[in-house]
Structures are given as structure tokens and as C-alpha cells.
SEMAR-703798 format. One record per atom (N, C-alpha, C): x, y, z; residue in three letters. Coordinates in pm, 1 decimal. Layout:
u	v	w	residuo
X	Y	Z	ALA
...
END
This chain:
u	v	w	residuo
12685.9	5818.2	15889.4	UNK
12656.6	5950.3	15863.0	UNK
12577.9	6012.0	15981.2	UNK
12612.3	6124.3	16039.8	UNK
12538.3	6184.5	16145.5	UNK
12396.4	6214.5	16093.6	UNK
12295.7	6192.6	16191.3	UNK
12154.6	6223.1	16154.0	UNK
12127.8	6372.2	16120.7	UNK
12203.3	6460.8	16161.1	UNK
12183.0	6594.1	16132.6	UNK
12224.6	6641.4	15983.2	UNK
12321.5	6569.0	15933.3	UNK
12388.1	6605.7	15811.3	UNK
12289.1	6616.2	15683.9	UNK
12206.0	6531.1	15654.1	UNK
12126.1	6542.3	15535.9	UNK
12039.7	6673.0	15533.0	UNK
11988.1	6696.7	15645.1	UNK
11903.2	6820.8	15659.7	UNK
11985.5	6950.4	15646.2	UNK
12099.8	6955.8	15708.1	UNK
12195.0	7061.9	15703.5	UNK
12244.1	7083.7	15558.8	UNK
12281.9	6973.8	15506.4	UNK
12336.3	6992.1	15356.2	UNK
12229.6	7031.2	15264.9	UNK
12103.9	6984.0	15281.3	UNK
11999.5	7037.8	15190.2	UNK
11976.6	7177.5	15207.5	UNK
11976.3	7230.1	15341.7	UNK
11943.1	7363.2	15354.2	UNK
12065.0	7463.3	15310.2	UNK
12182.5	7414.1	15342.9	UNK
12295.4	7495.0	15282.8	UNK
12294.7	7510.4	15136.6	UNK
12268.3	7393.0	15065.0	UNK
12273.1	7397.7	14915.6	UNK
12158.7	7489.1	14867.3	UNK
12042.6	7477.3	14935.0	UNK
11925.8	7564.7	14890.7	UNK
11956.6	7713.3	14912.4	UNK
12007.6	7744.2	15028.0	UNK
12031.9	7880.3	15058.8	UNK
12147.9	7937.2	14961.9	UNK
12245.7	7855.9	14938.5	UNK
12354.8	7892.6	14851.5	UNK
12301.9	7911.2	14709.4	UNK
12218.8	7832.8	14665.8	UNK
12157.8	7841.7	14524.5	UNK
12079.0	7959.8	14510.0	UNK
12005.0	8008.1	14625.8	UNK
11932.8	8129.3	14613.4	UNK
12011.4	8254.2	14662.0	UNK
12146.8	8234.9	14680.4	UNK
12237.1	8337.0	14715.4	UNK
12193.9	8401.4	14845.2	UNK
12134.8	8331.4	14939.0	UNK
12104.8	8377.6	15069.5	UNK
12200.0	8338.3	15168.8	UNK
12326.0	8384.3	15133.3	UNK
12454.3	8361.3	15211.6	UNK
12514.6	8487.7	15249.5	UNK
12555.6	8507.0	15379.1	UNK
12644.8	8614.6	15419.6	UNK
12781.3	8569.0	15453.6	UNK
12870.4	8634.3	15415.7	UNK
13011.3	8613.5	15457.7	UNK
13058.4	8710.0	15545.4	UNK
13110.4	8656.7	15672.6	UNK
13163.2	8759.7	15766.5	UNK
13284.9	8835.3	15696.2	UNK
13328.3	8939.5	15750.8	UNK
13438.8	9006.6	15699.7	UNK
13563.5	8921.6	15695.6	UNK
13577.3	8839.4	15798.7	UNK
13694.6	8745.0	15806.7	UNK
13684.2	8645.6	15686.9	UNK
13562.7	8583.4	15662.6	UNK
13543.4	8495.2	15548.2	UNK
13559.1	8563.3	15415.7	UNK
13516.2	8689.4	15404.1	UNK
13541.9	8763.5	15278.3	UNK
13690.7	8779.6	15244.6	UNK
13768.2	8806.8	15358.1	UNK
13912.4	8817.9	15335.1	UNK
13972.9	8683.9	15305.9	UNK
13929.3	8583.8	15368.4	UNK
13982.8	8455.1	15325.1	UNK
13948.3	8401.5	15185.0	UNK
13834.3	8438.6	15142.1	UNK
13793.7	8421.3	15009.3	UNK
13894.0	8490.1	14907.2	UNK
13905.9	8622.6	14938.3	UNK
14002.4	8692.6	14849.6	UNK
14143.0	8637.6	14842.0	UNK
14186.1	8585.2	14957.4	UNK
14328.3	8526.8	14958.3	UNK
14328.3	8408.2	14863.0	UNK
14208.5	8338.3	14856.8	UNK
14205.4	8221.0	14765.5	UNK
14179.7	8263.8	14626.8	UNK
14157.1	8392.9	14599.4	UNK
14124.7	8448.4	14459.4	UNK
13973.5	8419.1	14432.5	UNK
13890.9	8408.0	14530.4	UNK
13751.0	8387.8	14508.7	UNK
13674.3	8510.2	14564.0	UNK
13540.6	8509.9	14519.5	UNK
13449.3	8617.0	14561.1	UNK
13323.6	8542.5	14625.8	UNK
13236.6	8610.3	14691.2	UNK
13117.6	8547.3	14752.1	UNK
13034.1	8453.9	14652.2	UNK
13028.7	8493.2	14527.8	UNK
12955.2	8413.4	14425.9	UNK
13028.1	8282.5	14406.4	UNK
13169.3	8277.7	14408.1	UNK
13241.2	8151.3	14400.3	UNK
13218.5	8073.8	14528.1	UNK
13210.2	8145.7	14643.8	UNK
13192.4	8074.2	14768.6	UNK
13052.8	8007.6	14772.3	UNK
12960.0	8071.0	14714.9	UNK
12822.4	8008.0	14708.1	UNK
12826.4	7891.1	14623.0	UNK
12901.6	7898.8	14511.2	UNK
12911.2	7786.7	14418.0	UNK
12973.1	7669.5	14485.6	UNK
13068.4	7686.1	14577.9	UNK
13123.6	7579.9	14653.5	UNK
13023.9	7519.4	14746.2	UNK
12950.6	7603.6	14814.8	UNK
12846.8	7561.9	14903.5	UNK
12739.6	7475.7	14833.0	UNK
12696.9	7515.6	14718.8	UNK
12597.9	7442.1	14652.3	UNK
12643.0	7301.3	14613.1	UNK
12773.7	7277.6	14600.9	UNK
12832.3	7153.9	14551.3	UNK
12877.2	7057.7	14675.6	UNK
12856.1	7108.1	14791.5	UNK
12892.3	7030.2	14915.5	UNK
12831.6	6886.2	14907.5	UNK
12923.3	6796.7	14947.6	UNK
12870.0	6652.1	14951.3	UNK
12880.9	6599.8	15093.2	UNK
12827.2	6487.0	15120.5	UNK
12831.2	6423.2	15247.6	UNK
12970.4	6405.3	15291.8	UNK
13054.7	6361.4	15202.1	UNK
13198.2	6342.7	15244.8	UNK
13270.3	6452.6	15276.8	UNK
13224.3	6577.4	15251.8	UNK
13292.2	6697.7	15276.4	UNK
13268.0	6743.0	15418.2	UNK
13171.1	6681.5	15493.2	UNK
13132.2	6712.2	15621.4	UNK
13254.8	6676.6	15725.0	UNK
13286.7	6769.8	15809.0	UNK
13396.3	6743.5	15909.8	UNK
13364.5	6767.3	16045.9	UNK
13216.2	6771.8	16068.8	UNK
13165.4	6784.2	16205.0	UNK
13089.9	6911.5	16234.0	UNK
13060.4	6920.1	16360.2	UNK
12993.7	7046.8	16406.5	UNK
13050.8	7078.3	16556.7	UNK
13037.3	7203.3	16589.1	UNK
13063.9	7240.9	16726.2	UNK
12988.6	7356.2	16759.6	UNK
12980.3	7386.0	16888.8	UNK
12893.3	7484.4	16943.4	UNK
12977.2	7617.4	16955.9	UNK
12909.1	7728.6	16914.4	UNK
12969.3	7853.3	16925.8	UNK
12976.1	7898.9	17072.9	UNK
13102.8	7934.5	17123.6	UNK
13109.4	7976.8	17258.4	UNK
13022.9	8109.0	17295.5	UNK
13015.9	8179.6	17180.9	UNK
12946.8	8313.9	17196.3	UNK
12794.6	8316.0	17193.7	UNK
12745.1	8232.7	17106.5	UNK
12589.4	8224.3	17080.9	UNK
12528.5	8091.1	17122.4	UNK
12604.0	7990.3	17130.6	UNK
12547.0	7843.9	17169.8	UNK
12492.4	7782.0	17040.9	UNK
12505.0	7853.5	16921.9	UNK
12455.5	7792.3	16801.8	UNK
12549.9	7682.8	16749.8	UNK
12489.4	7587.6	16668.9	UNK
12581.5	7488.0	16601.5	UNK
12650.1	7547.8	16485.3	UNK
12781.8	7524.9	16487.2	UNK
12858.7	7570.7	16367.2	UNK
12889.7	7449.1	16295.7	UNK
12868.8	7441.8	16166.3	UNK
12899.6	7323.0	16084.3	UNK
13025.3	7331.9	16006.9	UNK
13113.7	7240.4	15999.7	UNK
13242.7	7236.3	15941.3	UNK
13239.4	7143.1	15819.3	UNK
13291.9	7196.7	15709.9	UNK
13302.1	7129.2	15581.8	UNK
13448.1	7134.8	15531.0	UNK
13495.2	7049.4	15464.5	UNK
13625.2	7045.2	15407.4	UNK
13622.1	6995.2	15255.8	UNK
13558.5	7081.9	15164.3	UNK
13550.7	7042.5	15026.1	UNK
13681.1	7070.2	14957.6	UNK
13698.9	6988.1	14851.4	UNK
13818.7	7023.9	14768.2	UNK
13767.4	7120.7	14659.3	UNK
13845.6	7228.7	14642.4	UNK
13805.9	7331.6	14536.0	UNK
13952.0	7386.6	14480.3	UNK
13958.2	7413.5	14356.0	UNK
14083.4	7461.6	14297.1	UNK
14198.3	7386.2	14330.3	UNK
14177.8	7250.2	14338.4	UNK
14296.9	7155.5	14371.0	UNK
14337.9	7143.1	14507.2	UNK
14274.0	7225.8	14604.2	UNK
14310.0	7234.2	14743.8	UNK
14189.2	7201.5	14824.2	UNK
14208.1	7153.5	14951.9	UNK
14101.7	7142.0	15038.2	UNK
14081.3	7269.9	15120.4	UNK
13962.4	7315.9	15132.8	UNK
13932.4	7439.1	15213.7	UNK
13849.4	7403.1	15333.4	UNK
13873.5	7485.7	15427.2	UNK
13801.7	7470.6	15556.4	UNK
13681.6	7574.9	15553.6	UNK
13557.4	7522.3	15562.1	UNK
13449.5	7610.6	15562.9	UNK
13368.1	7595.7	15700.2	UNK
13346.1	7694.1	15775.0	UNK
13266.1	7689.0	15888.1	UNK
13144.8	7784.6	15874.5	UNK
13016.5	7747.3	15900.3	UNK
12906.0	7817.9	15878.5	UNK
12803.3	7793.0	15993.5	UNK
12714.4	7886.4	15989.1	UNK
12599.1	7884.7	16096.3	UNK
12468.9	7893.9	16005.1	UNK
12361.0	7822.9	16036.7	UNK
12243.8	7837.1	15967.5	UNK
12145.4	7911.7	16062.7	UNK
12095.9	8023.4	16007.1	UNK
11996.6	8100.0	16066.6	UNK
11877.2	8122.5	15962.4	UNK
11822.2	8226.5	15944.3	UNK
11727.6	8245.7	15828.5	UNK
11805.8	8239.8	15697.6	UNK
11923.1	8282.9	15706.8	UNK
12011.3	8250.1	15586.4	UNK
12138.1	8182.0	15637.6	UNK
12239.5	8162.7	15557.1	UNK
12354.7	8095.4	15592.5	UNK
12462.9	8199.6	15609.1	UNK
12527.2	8184.4	15721.7	UNK
12637.9	8276.7	15764.7	UNK
12767.7	8194.4	15759.9	UNK
12858.8	8241.6	15665.3	UNK
12986.6	8175.6	15652.1	UNK
13088.0	8246.7	15744.6	UNK
13147.6	8182.4	15843.3	UNK
13225.0	8235.6	15934.4	UNK
13380.4	8223.2	15891.0	UNK
13415.3	8115.5	15830.9	UNK
13549.6	8076.8	15783.4	UNK
13548.9	8018.9	15644.8	UNK
13651.6	8061.7	15568.1	UNK
13660.4	7998.7	15440.8	UNK
13796.9	8007.0	15395.1	UNK
13885.0	7919.2	15425.3	UNK
14018.0	7932.4	15402.4	UNK
14082.5	7793.2	15373.3	UNK
14205.1	7798.8	15320.1	UNK
14276.2	7669.4	15297.2	UNK
14285.7	7586.8	15421.6	UNK
14252.7	7453.6	15412.6	UNK
14264.0	7373.3	15530.7	UNK
14405.1	7358.3	15578.0	UNK
14426.2	7382.1	15717.7	UNK
14552.6	7390.9	15773.1	UNK
14589.7	7261.7	15840.0	UNK
14519.4	7143.5	15802.0	UNK
14553.7	7015.8	15856.6	UNK
14512.9	6985.1	16000.6	UNK
14384.0	6966.5	16019.8	UNK
14344.5	6924.8	16151.8	UNK
14312.5	7025.3	16262.1	UNK
14353.6	7139.3	16242.0	UNK
14344.0	7253.1	16340.2	UNK
14191.4	7304.4	16336.8	UNK
14119.9	7271.9	16436.1	UNK
13979.4	7330.7	16448.5	UNK
13980.6	7462.5	16510.3	UNK
13915.5	7553.2	16436.2	UNK
13903.7	7691.9	16489.5	UNK
13809.0	7685.5	16604.3	UNK
13833.9	7778.5	16705.8	UNK
13736.6	7796.0	16819.5	UNK
13711.4	7936.2	16831.3	UNK
13648.9	7991.6	16728.2	UNK
13624.2	8141.9	16726.3	UNK
13474.2	8159.5	16766.7	UNK
13442.4	8276.1	16819.0	UNK
13311.6	8311.8	16852.4	UNK
13241.1	8384.9	16753.2	UNK
13111.3	8378.9	16760.4	UNK
13029.2	8463.1	16663.2	UNK
12992.8	8582.8	16729.1	UNK
END
């Protein structure tokens, strides 16, 4: 397990439980395609497990770490990418497309 993961998971779960999560417009659209809303998205984040972690990458736009998770929800695996600031910013939330990592900027 990467040394950053326990702290990140704890922070994401806490922020999600407090509903201190912002979804980008892109992530809101992706949630809607899955039939979910931001409250549902927070519920998924609260339940993230160590095994859901799929790595991290640096944002080309801001240099911030973006954390990637692939939890199972509604019988499918979803791709969730987020950034931790004073709150949690969810950048992507869509059905996992099998190994394709997104390289989008914030």
C-alpha cells in the first residue's frame, strides 16, 4: 500500500461525510449518465476502500496530485478522479473504460 493512501482515504471519507465535495460540471454530467446525483457520489466516496485505489498523477495544469479510485457501485466499476484542497473536488466520475487513464487538466 502506498504511504500516501491512508491519509488520503481518511480525508476523502471525512470530507464526503461532511458533504464538503464539489463536482466539476464534467463530473456532474458523468454522474447523471450513471443515474446518480452528487449525494450519491458522496456516498460512494464515503465507502472507498484501500483496494479501490488505482494510483495518483500530477495535474498538468496545476501540479496538484489527482487521486484515482475504481470502486464498484451499482454492479459496475466506476473511475473516480479527485483533488484534495480545503474540500474535495471530483474531476471525473464515470464507468471505468478498462485501463485508460485520463490526462485532463484542472
